[in-house]
N, C-alpha and C positions, 0 to 999 in steps of 0.2 A: 504493500500500500504506500510506503514511503512517507509516512506522517512524522513530522518533527514539530517541536514547539520552539519558536524563535525568541529572541531576547526581549521582544515586546509582549511575550506571553500569549502569542497568537499561533494558531495551528497552520502549518504549511503541509501541502501534499505535493510530492515530487518537485520541491523547490518553489512552489507558488502558493500564495496565501489562499486558503479556502474562502468561499463566499461568506460575507459578513453582513448580518442584519442585527445591528447593535441594539441591545436592550437599553432603555433610558437609565441614566445614573440613579434615578429615584426608584428603579426596579431592581437595584442591587444593594449589597450591604457595604459597599466601599472596599478598600484594599484589605486583604487578609492581614490579621495581626501576626499570624505565623503560618507557614506553608502547610497546607493540609497533607495528610498521607492517606486519606480515605476517599473512595470514589463511590457515589450512589448512582444506581441505575434506575431509570424510569421508563414508563411508556407515556406517550402524550395524550392518549384517549382522543386522538384527533385524526384528521384526514391526511395531512402531509407535514413534512418538516417545515416547509415554507409557511403554511397556515399557522403553525405553532410559533415559529419565530416572529411572524407578524403580530400574533396575539400578544406576545411579550411587549411589543411596542404600543399596543392599543390603549388609549386613554380609558376605555371601558374595562380594562384589566385592573379592577379595583384592588385585587389581592396583591398586585405588583409582582406577580410571579415571573421568573426567568430561569434560564439554565445556561451552562457554559456552551454546550453544543447540542444540536439536534441532528440526528442521523435519519435519513429517509429510507424507505423500503428498498430503493435501488442502490443504497450505499453512499449516496451523495451526502454531503455534510454542510451545515451552516453553523458558524460560530456567532453566539449572541453576547457572551460576556468573556472578557479576557481572563486568563487563568490566574492572574494575580489579584482578582477581584471576587468577592463573595457574591454568588448568585442566589436568588430567592427560590430555591428548588425543593427544600426539605420541609419547611413549615414547622409546626410543633412536632418535635422528634426527640427520641431518647433511645439509647442502646449502650450496653456495656458500661453503664455508669456515666455516660456522656449525654449531653443535651445540646440544643441549638446547633444542629448540623449545617445550617446555612453558613456558619462561620468556621466550620471544621471539615468541609468536604467539597469536592468537585461534583458536578451533576451532569450526566449524559442522558438526554432524552431520545428515545427511539420512537419514530412515527409508528403508531400501532393503536388499534381501536380498543385493545384490552379485553375486558370481559364482554361477552355478547348476549344478545337476547334470543331465547328459543322461539322458533316459529313452527308452522305446520310441517308435518312430514319429516321431522328431525332436522329442519333447516335452522341456520343461525345467522343473525344480522347484527351490525353495530347498532348503537342507540339511535343513529341517524338513518337506519334501515338499509345500510350498505350490506349486501349479502356476502358472507364469507364461506367459500365453497368447501374448504377442508380445514375446519377449525381444530385446534388442539383441545382435547376433552380431558379435563381434570378438575378435581376440587382444589381450592386454594389451601395452602398449608395453614393459614390462620383462620380459615372459614370463609365461605364465599361472600361476595357483597350483597347477595340476595338469597332467599330461601329456595331450596334446601341448602343449608350451610355446608354439608359434608358430601354432597353428590357431585359427580362430574358435570361440569358445565363447559360451554364453548369459550375459547380464547383465540384471538387472532395469532397465527404463527408468525415467527420472525424469519424473514427470508435470509438465506445464506449470505447474500451480498451485504445486507445490513449488519449481520453479526460480524462478518470479516472486518468491516470498517470500525465497528465498535471495539473489537479486540485490538486493532491497530492503534486507535486513539488511546485506549487504556494503557497500552504498552508505552506509548509516547509520554503519558502522564507519569508512569512508573519510572521511566528513564530520566525525565526532567526533574520531578519533584519527590521521587521516592515513595510513590503510592504503594502501600503494601496491604491494604484492606479494601475489599470490595463488598458492598452490601446493596440490597434492594430497598426501595422506598418502603416496601412492606415489612422490612426488618426494623426500621427505625420509627415507623408510624403504624404499628399493628392496630387493626380494627378501624383505622381511618383511611389507609391507602392499600391498594392491591397490586401496585406495579413494582417490578416488571411482570409478576405473575408466574404461574406454573409453566407457561409456554417458553419461558426464558430458562435455559439450563445453566443455572448459576454455578454449579460445581464445575462444569466443563469450561465456562467462561473464565472463572478464576484460574483454572489450570492453564488455559491458553495464554492468559495475561501474565500470571505470576510464576508459572512453572509449578514445581512441587511434586513432580512425578519422576521417579528413578527410571533409568534407561531399561532396567530389567523387569519393570512391572509397576503397577499403580502404587501410589503412596497412601496406603490404607493402614489404620490401626484398629485394634480390637479391644472392646471393653473386657476387662478381667476383674470381675467383682461378683462373687456368688450371690450377693444380695441386690445386685443392680447398681447403676450409677446415675445420679441425678443430672439431667440436662437442664441447665439454668439459663435465665435471660441475661445474666451478666457474669463477670469473672469474680465470683465470691459466693460464700454460703448465704449472704444476706439477700441474694437475688432469688426471685420466685422460680419454682421448679416447673419446667415445661412438660417434662416426661421422665419417667424412670426407665432407663435403658437396660435391657436384659443383658446378663452375662453372655458374651460372644457376639454382641452387636458390633457391626463394622462401621467405622467412621472415617471420613477424610478430613485431616487437619487443615485449617486455613491459616490461622495465626495463633500466637500464644503470648500471654502476659504472665510473667513469672511462672508459677506452676499450673496455670489455667490455660486451657486450649479452647479456641472457637472451632467447632467442627461441623461438617455436614453429615447427618445420619443417613446411612445407605440402606436401601431395601434389599431384598433377596437377589435382585437383578443388578445391584450396584448403582442404582439411581438415587440421588439425594432427594429426600422428601421433607426434611426438617433440619433446622440449624440451631445451635446454641452453644453454651459454654460447659465444659466438664473439667474435673480435676485430672491433671496428667498422670498422677500416681496410679490411676486405675486403667491406663491404656498400655497396650503392649503391641 
């Protein structure tokens, strides 16, 4: 893809600046106090990258939302906020003992309708009635945005071209700023946001961006605790328990803080279906 970030904190592709539709200064948080190492992934819940970038400029955008870049379905990209500036992409948010993620993270938006509406004959459409021919069917890890909360519903898939661009931009952020943590909006605003949703393979995306797999096989650890291991919302026993992981459960480590690990919990097919923090003493 050839993405790099220049000295002006703007994205270039193959030596040329990407298209820029700048969000107003009032729709940003000003210059970062310290360089973030966290990246938050989103879907736009909209028609195109251009429509979302234009909305960020719109005076009717009373929430003053913005994002650093928006990636369209064909892989084209628009930058809206320079990478040295806080974008208003996270809202009320908390994770791992941290809050106020607008000031602590970069935000990438992917043009995507997100969760879909069921129609006759098993059909699915966006909320604007755009038909989605081959939706991704799954329940959201935090519960669906509408009932039934735990049944498979339709989500717009992410095209390979879009994902390849997102990976390349995330790698550029890691190279320039040391990004080492990638989360979804649904990780930091549980119950309020559902993006990027189950159609986004977060475990694979993290691996493609940050590595973490040995040449001779996947980087997977196993829970070793006869009584089970608590999966928590943060790195410490003071955080709420998400689930008790059974002895033998396989997890993919993402990052660690002291003796605590943030992991993706894998199902029998090796697919991540839940994320949280566990104590590393019980992993092997």
